[in-house]
N, C-alpha and C positions, 0 to 999 in steps of 0.2 A: 669596283662595280664593272662588270663586263658589258658587252654590247647587247646580249640577250635581255639582261635585266632592264637596260635603258629602253629597249623596244617595248618590253612588256609594260613599263611605267607609262610610256607614251600612249600605248593602246588603251590603258585604263583611263587616262585623262580624256582621250578622244570619246570613249564610251560615255564618260560622265557629261561631257559637253553635249553629246547627242541627246542624252536623256533630258538634260536641262532645256535644250532647244525644243524637244518634242513636248515637254510639259508646258513650256511657254506658249507654244502654238496651240495646244489643247485649251489652255486658259483663255487665249485671245478668241478662239472660235466659240467657246462657251459664252463669253461676254457678248460677242456679236449676236449669237442666237437669242440671248436674253433681251438685248435691245430690240431686235426684230419682233419678238413676241410682245414686248411692252407697247411698241408702236402699233402693232396690229390690234391690240386690245383697245388702245386709245381711239383708233379709227372706228372700231366697232361701236364703242360707247358714244362717240360723237354722232355717228349715223343714227343710232337708236334714239338719242336725244332729239335729233332733228325730226325723226319720224313721229316721236311722241308729241313734240311741239306742233307739228303740222296737223296731227290728228286732233289735238285739243283745241284748235282754232274753231271758233263758232262762225258758222256761215251767216251772213247778213240776211235777215228776213225781209223780203221785199214787201213794201207797203202795198196792200192790195187795193187801197182806195186812191192810189195816185193816178192823176190824169184820166179820170173817168168822166166822160161827157155827162152833162145834166140830162134829165129826162126830157125827151122831145127834141134833143139836139144831137142824137147819135150819128146822123149822117153828115154832120157839119164838122169841119176841121177847127182847131183852136184859132188859127189865123182868121178864118171867115167869121167866127163868133166875135172876136175882138174888133174886127172891121165893122160889123153890124152894131156893136156897142158904141164905137166911136161915131158912127153915123147917126146915132140916136134912134135906131130901129128897135133896140132892146133896152130894157131897164139896166142901169149900171150894176145893181146887185139885186136880182130878183129873189124875193123871199116869200115863203108861204104865209098866208094870213094866219095870225094867231087866234085861236078860239078863246072866247071870253072865259074867265075863271069863275066857275059857279060852285056853290056849296050844295051838296046833296045829302048832307048828314047833319045831325044836331051837334056833332063834335067837329068844330071847324078845323080843317087841314090835319085830320088825325094821322099821325105818323108821317107827315110829309116832310121832305127835305127843305122845302121852301120856308116852312115855318119853324124850323128847328131852333133858331135863335130865340123865338118867342115861346118855345116850349121847354126852356131850361131855366133852372133856378140855382143860385149860389147859396150854399148852406155853410155858414161859418161857425166857429167855436164848437166843432164836433168833439165828442169824447175820444180819448186816446184808445186805440185798438179797435175802433168800430170798423165793420166791414160793409161792403156794398150791399150784401144781402140783408144785413141788419137795418141799414138805412131805408132800403126799399120796403121791407116788411113793416117798419114803424110808420112810415108816411102813408103807405097803402091802407093800413089799419085806421089811421087817424082820418084819412079822407072818407072812408066808408062810414066810420062812426059819426062824423060831422055831417053826413049827407051831401058831400061835395063831389062824389063820384057820379058821373052822368050816365054811365051804362055799366053793364056787367063786366067783370074782370078787374084787373089792377090798373089804376090810373097811371102809375109810374112804370116805365118800360126799360129804363137804364139808369145806372148810377156810376159815378167816378169819384173815388176817394183819394185824397192826397193827405196822408198822415204827417208828412214832413212839415207842411204848412197849415195843417189842422182845418181843412175845408173839404167840401164835396160839391158835386154837381148832380142834380136830379133832372132827368128828362121825362116829361109827361107825354101821354099819347095825344093830348089835345091842348090847344092854346087856352081855352076857357078854364079847363081844370088846373092848368099851370097858374093862371091868374088867381083863381080861388084859393090855391095853396099859399098865396102870399099872406093870408090871414093867420097862418101858423107861425108867423114871425114872433120869436120869443118863447116858443113852446119848450118845455123841459124834456130833455132826453138824456137818461142816465145821469141825472143830477146837474146837467148843464143847460143853460138857456141858449137855444140855437138862434143864429142870426141869418135871416132869409132875405136875400136881395135878388134883383135882376142881374144877369151877367153883363159884363162890359160891352159885349157885342150885341146886346139886346136891341131889336128893331121892332117897334110896335106895328101891328097890322091894322090897316084902315078898317073902321067900322066895328072894332072890338074894344071892349073896355080894358083899361090898364090897371084897375084897382079891383080888389075883391068886393063882391056885392053884399057880403055878410061878415060878421065877426064871430070868432070861435070863443065859446064860453070858457073862462078860466085861463086864457092866454093873454099875457101882457106883452104888447109889442115893444121891440127894442128901438123902434123909430117913432118918435112923436112928431105929429104934423104941426106946422106953424099955425097957431091960432092965438086969439087974445088970452086964452086960458093957459098958455104954455109959459113956464117959469124956468129960470136957471138957478141951480143950487150948487155952489162951489165950496171949496175947503172941506170936502168930506174926508173922513179917515180912510186909509188905504185898505183896511180889513173889511169894510162893508161891501156887501154884494148888492145886486140890483133888487133882489127880493127884500132885503132889509131896508134899503132906501125907500122903496115903494110903500112899505108898511109905515114908515115914519110919516 
């Protein structure tokens, strides 16, 4: 091998080394560019997230009735007002006099929130699948047929049914109509004898009767009052129902 061939071989090796170094440099520059792009994307995403979080924050609503002076004391500071209270020049807690509660209708407290506890009835042993509308229609019809509705319209204004525990609550428009509906205790509805009671949160209103003033014909109550004529009958077969026991 002569000198020319050796020089040519060295030049080839040099060219290969240059190509390799150039490709390596290109690869490194591309990887740097990728990293820079990914970092810039992350920064953009984090800034957008902060903007969205900041825009989604709700501004606190200022309470508009905070620290408003009472009527007649607008020109007085809170410290002056407290000082006059401490000196006994003002009442500790001045309150407006309450007007007496009067009845201006034959239907006491009709639809009032004060008497809601006295206008509701618990209905137990309701048939399966019964709806609020069916319960209201049945009792409204029975109230009108028995002459217990005290005015035009439906005496029952709301109903809540709990099918899981087999009971319902009826809300009447007046306290007296609710009391008169207690006479329907034991009424038959779709083949079942309904159990009618006062709710647990019942609070009687003063001056009003807690018991119905009349009995409904054909309705046998599920609750027997304690009298000398009341007897206990035990050891009854399980297959007998209330109607069969009352016939015996």
